[in-house]
C-alpha positions as CSV (number, residue, x, y, z in Angstrom):
1,M,27.5,-21.1,-2.8
2,G,24.6,-20.2,-0.6
3,R,21.1,-21.5,-0.2
4,K,19.0,-21.7,-3.4
5,A,16.6,-18.9,-4.0
6,K,13.0,-19.8,-3.3
7,P,10.7,-19.2,-6.3
8,T,8.7,-16.0,-6.1
9,A,5.4,-17.9,-6.5
10,L,6.2,-19.8,-3.2
11,K,7.2,-16.6,-1.4
12,E,3.9,-15.0,-2.5
13,L,1.9,-18.0,-1.4
14,A,3.6,-17.9,2.0
15,G,2.8,-14.2,2.4
16,N,6.4,-13.1,1.8
17,P,7.5,-14.0,5.4
18,G,10.9,-12.3,5.1
19,K,9.2,-9.1,4.0
20,R,12.0,-8.5,1.5
21,A,11.2,-6.9,-1.8
22,L,10.2,-9.5,-4.3
23,P,12.1,-9.5,-7.6
24,K,10.5,-7.4,-10.3
25,D,12.7,-8.7,-13.2
26,E,12.2,-12.4,-12.5
27,P,11.2,-14.2,-15.7
28,R,7.6,-15.1,-15.9
29,P,7.1,-18.2,-18.0
30,D,3.9,-18.8,-19.9
31,I,1.2,-19.8,-17.5
32,G,-0.6,-23.0,-18.2
33,L,-0.4,-26.7,-17.7
34,P,2.4,-28.3,-19.7
35,E,1.4,-31.0,-22.1
36,K,1.5,-34.4,-20.6
37,P,4.1,-36.5,-22.6
38,K,3.3,-39.7,-24.2
39,G,5.3,-42.7,-23.1
40,L,5.3,-42.1,-19.3
41,T,5.2,-45.2,-17.2
42,K,1.8,-45.9,-15.6
43,I,3.0,-44.7,-12.2
44,A,4.6,-41.5,-13.7
45,S,1.4,-40.9,-15.6
46,D,-0.8,-41.3,-12.5
47,E,1.4,-38.9,-10.6
48,W,1.3,-36.4,-13.4
49,D,-2.6,-36.6,-13.4
50,R,-2.7,-36.3,-9.6
51,L,-0.3,-33.4,-9.0
52,A,0.1,-31.3,-12.2
53,P,-3.3,-29.7,-12.2
54,Q,-2.9,-28.6,-8.6
55,L,0.5,-27.1,-9.1
56,D,-0.7,-25.4,-12.3
57,K,-3.7,-23.9,-10.4
58,I,-1.4,-22.0,-8.0
59,G,1.3,-21.1,-10.6
60,L,4.0,-23.5,-9.4
61,L,4.0,-25.6,-12.6
62,T,4.3,-23.8,-16.0
63,K,5.0,-24.9,-19.5
64,I,8.8,-24.5,-19.2
65,D,8.8,-26.7,-16.1
66,R,7.7,-29.7,-18.2
67,T,11.0,-31.5,-18.3
68,A,11.7,-31.1,-14.6
69,F,8.2,-32.4,-13.7
70,I,8.6,-35.4,-16.1
71,A,11.8,-36.2,-14.3
72,Y,10.1,-36.0,-10.9
73,C,7.3,-38.3,-12.1
74,E,9.7,-40.8,-13.6
75,C,11.8,-40.8,-10.4
76,L,8.7,-41.8,-8.5
77,S,8.2,-44.7,-11.0
78,D,11.8,-45.8,-10.7
79,Y,11.4,-45.8,-6.9
80,Y,8.4,-48.2,-7.1
81,A,10.2,-50.4,-9.6
82,A,13.2,-50.7,-7.3
83,Q,11.0,-51.3,-4.3
84,E,9.2,-54.1,-6.1
85,H,12.5,-55.7,-7.0
86,I,13.7,-55.5,-3.4
87,K,10.5,-57.1,-2.1
88,K,10.9,-59.9,-4.6
89,Y,14.6,-60.6,-4.2
90,G,15.6,-59.0,-0.9
91,R,18.1,-56.3,0.0
92,V,21.0,-58.7,-0.2
93,Q,21.7,-61.3,-2.9
94,K,24.2,-64.2,-3.0
95,V,26.5,-63.8,-6.0
96,N,29.3,-66.4,-6.6
97,G,29.0,-67.5,-2.9
98,L,29.3,-63.9,-1.6
99,F,26.6,-61.7,-0.2
100,K,26.2,-58.4,-2.1
101,K,23.8,-55.5,-1.8
102,N,20.9,-55.8,-4.3
103,P,21.6,-53.1,-6.9
104,S,17.9,-52.1,-6.6
105,V,18.7,-50.7,-3.1
106,Q,21.0,-48.1,-4.7
107,M,18.5,-47.4,-7.4
108,K,15.8,-46.8,-4.7
109,N,18.1,-44.5,-2.8
110,D,19.1,-42.6,-5.9
111,S,15.4,-42.2,-6.9
112,L,14.6,-40.9,-3.4
113,R,17.5,-38.4,-3.5
114,L,16.5,-37.1,-6.9
115,M,12.8,-37.0,-6.0
116,R,13.6,-34.9,-2.9
117,Q,15.5,-32.4,-5.0
118,Y,12.6,-32.1,-7.4
119,L,10.1,-31.8,-4.6
120,I,12.1,-29.0,-3.1
121,E,12.2,-27.3,-6.5
122,F,8.4,-27.4,-6.7
123,G,7.9,-26.4,-3.1
124,L,6.5,-29.8,-2.1
125,T,8.5,-30.7,1.0
126,P,6.9,-30.9,4.4
127,S,8.4,-27.5,5.5
128,A,7.3,-25.8,2.3
129,R,3.8,-27.4,2.8
130,T,3.6,-26.0,6.3
131,R,4.5,-22.5,5.2
132,V,2.2,-22.5,2.2
133,A,-0.8,-24.2,4.1
134,S,-0.9,-21.6,6.8
135,Q,-1.4,-18.9,4.1
136,M,-3.9,-20.9,2.1
137,S,-6.4,-21.9,4.7
138,S,-9.0,-19.4,3.6
139,D,-8.1,-19.7,-0.1
140,P,-10.6,-21.7,-2.2
141,R,-7.8,-22.8,-4.5
142,Q,-6.5,-25.3,-1.9
143,L,-3.4,-27.2,-3.0
144,V,-3.3,-30.9,-2.2
145,L,0.3,-31.9,-1.7
146,P,1.7,-35.4,-1.7
147,G,0.4,-37.3,1.3
148,T,-2.3,-34.8,2.1
149,D,-5.1,-35.7,-0.4
150,K,-8.3,-36.9,1.2
151,E,-9.9,-38.8,-1.6
152,S,-9.6,-39.3,-5.3
153,V,-11.7,-37.0,-7.5
154,D,-13.3,-40.1,-9.1
155,P,-14.9,-42.2,-6.3
156,N,-14.7,-45.3,-8.6
157,K,-10.9,-44.9,-9.1
158,P,-8.8,-46.6,-6.4
159,K,-6.5,-44.4,-4.5
160,M,-2.8,-44.7,-5.0
161,P,-0.5,-45.2,-2.0
162,E,0.2,-42.0,-0.2
163,G,3.7,-41.7,-1.6
164,P,7.1,-43.2,-1.8
165,F,7.3,-43.7,1.9
166,S,4.2,-45.8,2.3
167,D,4.5,-49.4,3.4
168,E,2.6,-50.6,0.4
169,S,4.2,-50.6,-3.0
170,Y,2.3,-49.4,-6.0
171,F,2.7,-52.7,-7.7
172,D,1.0,-54.6,-4.9
173,F,-1.7,-51.9,-4.9
174,A,-2.2,-52.2,-8.7
175,V,-2.5,-56.0,-8.6
176,R,-5.3,-55.9,-6.1
177,H,-7.3,-53.3,-7.9
């Protein structure tokens, strides 16, 4: 098994740096923003609202990507829930006189691992951002990727933390705002 193929949309945004012929028979899903599902957690819903329109604008999120994008958003929510539990109870807990790792530490690590996989699938890792950003500098359809947004669209709406690696948990942020 070799490296996963990069989506053609990402290759096109990066200017096809390998100069290899792009696949002509690649399936082209229906373009358009997938419908936001009901029942997302608050954090997942906020991430959907923040990122989905931008990915749709440049063709990296289509209607058939809905399930994968839901999974990414819910992984982010799970990360913040685990982080909040760890802040409240610590990384280590005493159980029957023995010190054991808080199960939320594993949940947090699992969420990060899964989020990373989804971010790679959607071209949202730092290396993908570098390749795409150099090609989009003159493009008016600028993509704002995680950790790069300057301000919220609504100046009255408080900004979320920059991402899962920020020092401030979403829950602390939400309580203050």
